[in-house]
Backbone as a chain_set.jsonl record, in Angstrom:
{"seq": "TKLAELCARLKETAKEALELKKASANALDQTALKGLQAKGAFNLIDLKECNRNLHMLVEEHEKSIQPNKAALDDSNLQLQNFIYEQQQYWSSIRACKQFTSRHKRVQLADKKEYFAKHPEDRPMES", "coords": {"N": [[79.039, 11.953, 0.188], [76.114, 9.884, -0.154], [73.776, 11.233, 0.448], [74.476, 13.957, 0.173], [75.084, 13.93, -2.534], [72.582, 13.315, -3.631], [71.12, 15.574, -2.861], [72.49, 17.545, -4.28], [71.958, 16.72, -6.913], [69.182, 17.084, -6.947], [68.984, 19.85, -6.556], [70.233, 20.72, -8.876], [68.479, 19.735, -10.835], [66.184, 21.208, -10.2], [67.136, 23.758, -10.703], [67.645, 23.611, -13.485], [65.013, 23.218, -14.409], [63.809, 25.603, -13.622], [65.263, 27.458, -15.155], [64.562, 26.598, -17.722], [61.84, 27.057, -17.686], [61.742, 29.822, -17.429], [62.956, 30.563, -19.824], [61.405, 29.82, -22.173], [58.069, 29.149, -23.493], [57.105, 27.172, -25.175], [55.684, 24.162, -26.731], [57.545, 22.073, -26.977], [59.425, 22.676, -25.058], [57.781, 22.385, -22.857], [57.44, 19.65, -22.763], [60.044, 18.881, -22.169], [60.205, 20.105, -19.706], [58.349, 18.621, -18.247], [59.738, 16.237, -18.23], [61.91, 16.975, -16.65], [60.541, 17.454, -14.292], [59.703, 14.87, -13.664], [62.2, 13.69, -13.315], [63.053, 15.16, -11.101], [61.141, 14.278, -9.267], [61.853, 11.588, -9.032], [64.362, 11.963, -7.905], [63.58, 13.05, -5.469], [62.271, 10.83, -4.389], [64.44, 9.076, -4.118], [65.893, 10.561, -2.27], [64.153, 10.501, -0.107], [64.233, 7.769, 0.467], [66.9, 7.527, 1.24], [66.849, 9.125, 3.524], [65.087, 7.618, 5.113], [66.638, 5.304, 5.449], [68.779, 6.384, 6.904], [67.457, 7.104, 9.269], [66.762, 4.56, 10.183], [69.315, 3.53, 10.68], [70.097, 5.208, 12.749], [68.229, 4.468, 14.716], [69.008, 1.777, 15.124], [71.565, 2.204, 16.133], [70.951, 3.589, 18.489], [69.582, 1.578, 19.853], [71.674, -0.215, 20.205], [73.34, 1.103, 21.992], [71.786, 1.346, 24.206], [71.876, -0.536, 26.484], [74.377, 0.184, 27.66], [73.881, 2.846, 28.174], [71.83, 2.652, 30.05], [73.216, 1.439, 32.15], [75.032, 3.474, 32.735], [73.251, 5.482, 33.542], [72.258, 4.264, 35.857], [74.594, 4.225, 37.401], [75.071, 6.96, 37.651], [72.799, 7.695, 39.114], [73.256, 6.274, 41.458], [75.59, 7.552, 42.303], [74.557, 10.129, 42.803], [72.884, 9.484, 44.943], [74.813, 8.71, 46.847], [76.169, 11.12, 47.192], [74.105, 12.663, 48.272], [73.674, 11.249, 50.679], [76.172, 11.672, 51.862], [76.112, 14.45, 52.251], [74.044, 14.543, 54.099], [75.237, 13.196, 56.25], [77.38, 14.956, 56.827], [75.892, 17.163, 57.597], [74.665, 16.149, 59.907], [76.948, 15.708, 61.461], [77.882, 18.347, 61.786], [75.721, 19.361, 63.262], [75.937, 17.825, 65.593], [78.45, 18.678, 66.504], [77.879, 21.294, 67.118], [76.124, 21.059, 69.147], [75.2, 21.839, 72.401], [75.409, 20.948, 75.739], [73.716, 20.751, 78.925], [75.366, 19.784, 80.766], [78.439, 20.531, 80.798], [80.987, 19.336, 81.031], [81.324, 16.048, 81.312], [82.503, 13.696, 83.426], [84.128, 10.759, 82.622], [84.081, 7.448, 83.804], [86.868, 5.497, 84.852], [87.917, 2.718, 82.914], [88.885, 0.375, 84.137], [88.113, 0.687, 86.799], [85.325, 0.793, 86.475], [84.706, -1.755, 85.374], [85.571, -3.264, 87.471], [83.689, -2.705, 89.412], [81.384, -3.484, 88.065], [81.337, -6.333, 86.939], [79.731, -7.92, 85.298], [79.297, -6.5, 82.949], [81.599, -6.664, 81.588], [83.302, -7.211, 78.514], [83.183, -10.257, 76.639], [86.016, -12.307, 76.361], [87.818, -13.793, 73.706]], "CA": [[78.081, 10.966, 0.649], [74.955, 9.715, -1.025], [72.817, 12.299, 0.768], [74.953, 15.193, -0.457], [74.955, 13.742, -3.981], [71.156, 13.437, -3.953], [70.737, 16.988, -2.709], [73.081, 18.279, -5.402], [71.186, 16.382, -8.12], [67.867, 17.714, -6.827], [69.185, 21.288, -6.798], [70.547, 20.903, -10.303], [67.238, 19.522, -11.588], [65.312, 22.364, -9.952], [67.743, 24.899, -11.4], [67.384, 23.414, -14.915], [63.588, 23.42, -14.651], [63.539, 27.039, -13.493], [65.835, 28.127, -16.331], [63.747, 26.223, -18.879], [60.544, 27.714, -17.544], [61.951, 31.246, -17.692], [63.437, 30.758, -21.194], [60.341, 29.822, -23.182], [56.826, 28.49, -23.109], [56.576, 26.389, -26.293], [55.288, 22.791, -26.413], [58.734, 21.231, -26.853], [59.987, 22.959, -23.732], [56.868, 21.832, -21.856], [57.765, 18.226, -22.665], [61.316, 18.82, -21.444], [59.904, 20.491, -18.321], [57.719, 17.454, -17.599], [60.82, 15.278, -18.002], [62.669, 17.45, -15.475], [59.694, 17.232, -13.114], [59.787, 13.44, -13.349], [63.555, 13.473, -12.782], [63.042, 15.719, -9.741], [60.34, 13.392, -8.42], [62.685, 10.414, -8.737], [65.398, 12.411, -6.954], [62.922, 13.162, -4.152], [62.045, 9.464, -3.894], [65.75, 8.589, -3.66], [66.228, 11.321, -1.053], [63.299, 9.967, 0.949], [64.784, 6.46, 0.815], [68.14, 7.776, 1.981], [66.441, 9.627, 4.839], [64.546, 6.482, 5.86], [67.78, 4.458, 5.83], [69.509, 7.063, 7.985], [66.676, 6.974, 10.503], [66.89, 3.179, 10.651], [70.658, 3.404, 11.253], [70.093, 5.895, 14.049], [67.494, 3.611, 15.652], [69.865, 0.631, 15.447], [72.641, 2.691, 16.999], [70.379, 3.877, 19.811], [69.314, 0.292, 20.509], [72.938, -0.849, 20.589], [73.945, 1.784, 23.141], [70.83, 1.391, 25.312], [72.351, -1.182, 27.727], [75.434, 0.992, 28.27], [73.25, 4.074, 28.671], [71.116, 2.286, 31.273], [74.228, 1.228, 33.196], [75.543, 4.791, 33.093], [72.199, 6.148, 34.309], [72.25, 3.651, 37.193], [75.788, 4.698, 38.113], [74.846, 8.37, 38.001], [71.811, 7.736, 40.194], [73.945, 5.8, 42.654], [76.473, 8.639, 42.713], [73.728, 11.177, 43.395], [72.458, 8.991, 46.255], [75.955, 8.783, 47.753], [76.402, 12.536, 47.485], [73.043, 13.078, 49.189], [73.973, 10.659, 51.99], [77.337, 12.369, 52.398], [75.661, 15.757, 52.738], [73.275, 14.312, 55.323], [76.184, 12.885, 57.319], [78.072, 16.189, 57.211], [74.922, 17.988, 58.322], [74.53, 15.563, 61.248], [78.203, 15.959, 62.182], [77.863, 19.759, 62.198], [74.722, 19.512, 64.322], [76.497, 17.236, 66.809], [79.535, 19.528, 66.991], [77.316, 22.546, 67.635], [75.247, 20.763, 70.273], [75.718, 22.176, 73.729], [74.678, 20.244, 76.777], [73.711, 21.412, 80.237], [76.526, 19.264, 81.466], [79.552, 20.892, 79.915], [82.015, 18.312, 81.089], [80.932, 14.853, 82.05], [83.693, 12.89, 83.677], [83.918, 9.344, 82.38], [84.74, 6.583, 84.781], [87.975, 4.711, 84.33], [87.449, 1.393, 82.497], [89.234, -0.648, 85.135], [87.242, 0.888, 87.97], [83.947, 0.452, 86.112], [84.571, -3.204, 85.251], [85.76, -3.852, 88.801], [82.403, -2.566, 90.11], [80.339, -4.139, 87.273], [81.988, -7.397, 86.145], [78.793, -8.492, 84.318], [79.367, -5.705, 81.698], [82.89, -6.882, 80.938], [83.148, -7.953, 77.251], [83.72, -11.625, 76.63], [87.27, -12.422, 75.636], [87.855, -15.053, 72.963]], "C": [[76.886, 10.926, -0.295], [73.946, 10.836, -0.8], [73.219, 13.609, 0.094], [74.805, 15.107, -1.975], [73.495, 13.906, -4.408], [70.68, 14.883, -3.877], [71.266, 17.809, -3.88], [72.307, 17.995, -6.695], [69.82, 17.048, -8.101], [67.961, 19.214, -7.094], [69.422, 21.566, -8.279], [69.288, 20.739, -11.157], [66.298, 20.706, -11.423], [65.838, 23.589, -10.698], [67.475, 24.807, -12.908], [65.923, 23.699, -15.238], [63.235, 24.902, -14.587], [64.068, 27.804, -14.702], [65.006, 27.834, -17.579], [62.404, 26.943, -18.856], [60.657, 29.202, -17.865], [62.262, 31.494, -19.178], [62.287, 30.795, -22.204], [59.136, 29.04, -22.695], [56.273, 27.66, -24.263], [56.364, 24.935, -25.878], [56.478, 21.874, -26.219], [59.371, 21.418, -25.478], [59.084, 22.424, -22.625], [57.123, 20.34, -21.662], [59.072, 18.046, -21.882], [61.101, 19.153, -19.968], [59.263, 19.33, -17.568], [58.771, 16.379, -17.306], [61.658, 15.669, -16.786], [61.861, 17.268, -14.193], [59.753, 15.767, -12.679], [61.151, 13.113, -12.739], [63.654, 13.98, -11.341], [62.261, 14.847, -8.775], [61.142, 12.141, -8.044], [63.808, 10.776, -7.752], [64.82, 12.536, -5.551], [62.665, 11.779, -3.548], [63.356, 8.874, -3.362], [66.165, 9.264, -2.359], [65.427, 10.805, 0.139], [63.814, 8.605, 1.421], [66.056, 6.607, 1.65], [67.826, 8.245, 3.404], [65.915, 8.488, 5.713], [65.675, 5.562, 6.33], [68.592, 5.072, 6.958], [68.772, 6.951, 9.309], [66.766, 5.557, 11.065], [68.27, 2.946, 11.273], [70.737, 4.05, 12.631], [69.366, 5.05, 15.089], [68.332, 2.409, 16.086], [70.98, 1.043, 16.399], [72.117, 2.966, 18.405], [70.08, 2.589, 20.566], [70.602, -0.362, 20.986], [73.576, -0.181, 21.806], [73.034, 1.814, 24.36], [71.327, 0.687, 26.576], [73.438, -0.36, 28.437], [74.862, 2.277, 28.859], [72.519, 3.793, 29.978], [72.099, 2.084, 32.429], [74.795, 2.566, 33.667], [74.518, 5.563, 33.924], [72.129, 5.597, 35.727], [73.433, 4.143, 38.026], [75.621, 6.15, 38.546], [73.848, 8.509, 39.14], [72.444, 7.301, 41.512], [74.885, 6.887, 43.201], [75.684, 9.758, 43.384], [73.242, 10.757, 44.787], [73.594, 9.074, 47.274], [76.246, 10.233, 48.148], [75.362, 13.055, 48.476], [73.307, 12.536, 50.598], [75.149, 11.374, 52.649], [76.94, 13.723, 52.968], [74.857, 15.605, 54.026], [74.203, 14.002, 56.498], [76.918, 14.141, 57.782], [77.146, 17.112, 57.993], [74.748, 17.472, 59.752], [75.783, 15.816, 62.081], [78.252, 17.406, 62.667], [76.891, 19.985, 63.351], [75.256, 18.964, 65.64], [77.609, 18.114, 67.395], [78.999, 20.817, 67.619], [76.421, 22.317, 68.863], [75.927, 21.13, 71.59], [74.806, 21.538, 74.769], [74.66, 21.072, 78.052], [74.935, 20.982, 81.037], [77.734, 19.453, 80.566], [80.618, 19.8, 79.884], [81.518, 17.159, 81.959], [82.196, 14.018, 82.199], [83.345, 11.42, 83.469], [84.685, 8.54, 83.426], [85.862, 5.816, 84.092], [87.462, 3.299, 84.034], [87.701, 0.338, 83.578], [88.345, -0.536, 86.365], [85.819, 0.425, 87.672], [83.778, -1.065, 86.062], [84.82, -3.906, 86.589], [84.443, -3.805, 89.573], [81.28, -3.342, 89.404], [80.947, -5.221, 86.389], [81.052, -8.012, 85.082], [78.818, -7.742, 82.981], [80.674, -5.927, 80.947], [82.669, -7.666, 79.654], [83.791, -9.326, 77.341], [85.002, -11.635, 75.816], [87.326, -13.782, 74.967], [89.068, -15.851, 73.301]], "O": [[76.685, 11.819, -1.118], [73.335, 11.329, -1.749], [72.377, 14.29, -0.492], [74.444, 16.088, -2.626], [73.203, 14.551, -5.416], [69.927, 15.346, -4.733], [70.562, 18.671, -4.408], [72.034, 18.907, -7.475], [69.35, 17.526, -9.134], [67.11, 19.779, -7.782], [68.884, 22.515, -8.848], [69.058, 21.511, -12.088], [65.686, 21.158, -12.391], [65.061, 24.363, -11.257], [67.122, 25.804, -13.538], [65.627, 24.353, -16.238], [62.455, 25.396, -15.4], [63.395, 28.698, -15.216], [64.777, 28.724, -18.398], [61.903, 27.381, -19.892], [59.771, 29.774, -18.5], [61.871, 32.525, -19.726], [62.213, 31.721, -23.011], [59.163, 28.374, -21.66], [55.06, 27.459, -24.325], [56.806, 24.52, -24.807], [56.429, 20.979, -25.375], [59.794, 20.462, -24.829], [59.575, 22.047, -21.561], [57.036, 19.825, -20.547], [59.179, 17.16, -21.034], [61.731, 18.563, -19.09], [59.583, 19.078, -16.406], [58.712, 15.701, -16.28], [62.064, 14.817, -15.996], [62.418, 16.966, -13.137], [59.841, 15.461, -11.49], [61.244, 12.358, -11.772], [64.248, 13.334, -10.479], [62.647, 14.685, -7.618], [61.116, 11.692, -6.898], [64.153, 9.983, -6.876], [65.468, 12.181, -4.566], [62.823, 11.582, -2.343], [63.383, 8.255, -2.299], [66.715, 8.626, -1.462], [65.948, 10.685, 1.248], [63.83, 8.319, 2.618], [66.252, 5.899, 2.638], [68.461, 7.811, 4.364], [66.246, 8.395, 6.895], [65.669, 5.097, 7.469], [69.042, 4.368, 7.862], [69.388, 6.729, 10.351], [66.839, 5.372, 12.28], [68.385, 2.246, 12.278], [71.354, 3.516, 13.553], [69.832, 4.927, 16.222], [68.366, 2.062, 17.267], [71.3, 0.327, 17.348], [72.762, 2.619, 19.394], [70.297, 2.51, 21.775], [70.628, -0.99, 22.044], [74.282, -0.84, 22.571], [73.449, 2.254, 25.432], [71.213, 1.259, 27.659], [73.42, -0.224, 29.66], [75.304, 2.739, 29.911], [72.577, 4.596, 30.91], [71.838, 2.512, 33.553], [75.011, 2.766, 34.863], [74.878, 6.223, 34.9], [71.964, 6.351, 36.686], [73.287, 4.439, 39.212], [75.981, 6.522, 39.662], [74.026, 9.342, 40.029], [72.19, 7.899, 42.557], [74.958, 7.105, 44.411], [76.099, 10.276, 44.42], [73.195, 11.578, 45.703], [73.376, 9.46, 48.422], [76.534, 10.521, 49.309], [75.692, 13.793, 49.404], [73.183, 13.261, 51.585], [75.125, 11.648, 53.849], [77.387, 14.098, 54.051], [74.967, 16.428, 54.935], [73.985, 14.484, 57.61], [77.066, 14.37, 58.983], [77.573, 17.768, 58.943], [74.69, 18.259, 60.696], [75.688, 16.106, 63.274], [78.616, 17.669, 63.813], [77.195, 20.709, 64.299], [75.052, 19.571, 66.691], [77.707, 18.279, 68.611], [79.603, 21.36, 68.544], [76.016, 23.269, 69.53], [77.078, 20.77, 71.841], [73.581, 21.597, 74.665], [75.477, 21.974, 78.237], [75.456, 21.726, 81.868], [78.011, 18.635, 79.688], [81.083, 19.401, 78.816], [81.325, 17.295, 83.167], [82.862, 13.683, 81.219], [82.397, 10.902, 84.059], [85.777, 8.911, 83.859], [85.797, 5.53, 82.897], [86.673, 2.747, 84.801], [86.832, -0.478, 83.884], [87.883, -1.542, 86.905], [85.185, -0.241, 88.49], [82.831, -1.606, 86.632], [84.333, -5.015, 86.809], [84.112, -4.742, 90.3], [80.34, -3.804, 90.052], [81.057, -5.022, 85.179], [81.524, -8.559, 84.085], [78.397, -8.3, 81.968], [80.848, -5.452, 79.825], [81.949, -8.664, 79.657], [84.797, -9.526, 78.021], [85.074, -11.056, 74.732], [86.944, -14.794, 75.554], [89.258, -16.943, 72.765]]}, "num_chains": 1, "name": "protein.A"}
């Protein structure tokens, strides 16, 4: 990739400059060293440009996935709400099952007898 190539060129330039600096200190080598410094600076500028382009690509990608991410977040929130409601229902069911009344067994009246005594409560038939 371009990034790896730039990094390799920058390393090579730094390595050359270090070797030149260690080898001698005459004026000709100083000119060559300045040339390597300029080359390294240009490599850094290219590296910076590559980094900026990568950041712009990442931003574009994040913007493109934002609608899907928002939909997924909404679905996850809805799921969490359903799970919470389910737990509340199970808690209520357990509470009802554990409830004990003073009247252990209440006898229900037969439907026919009840509606015979109270015809006004009979459901309307279509």
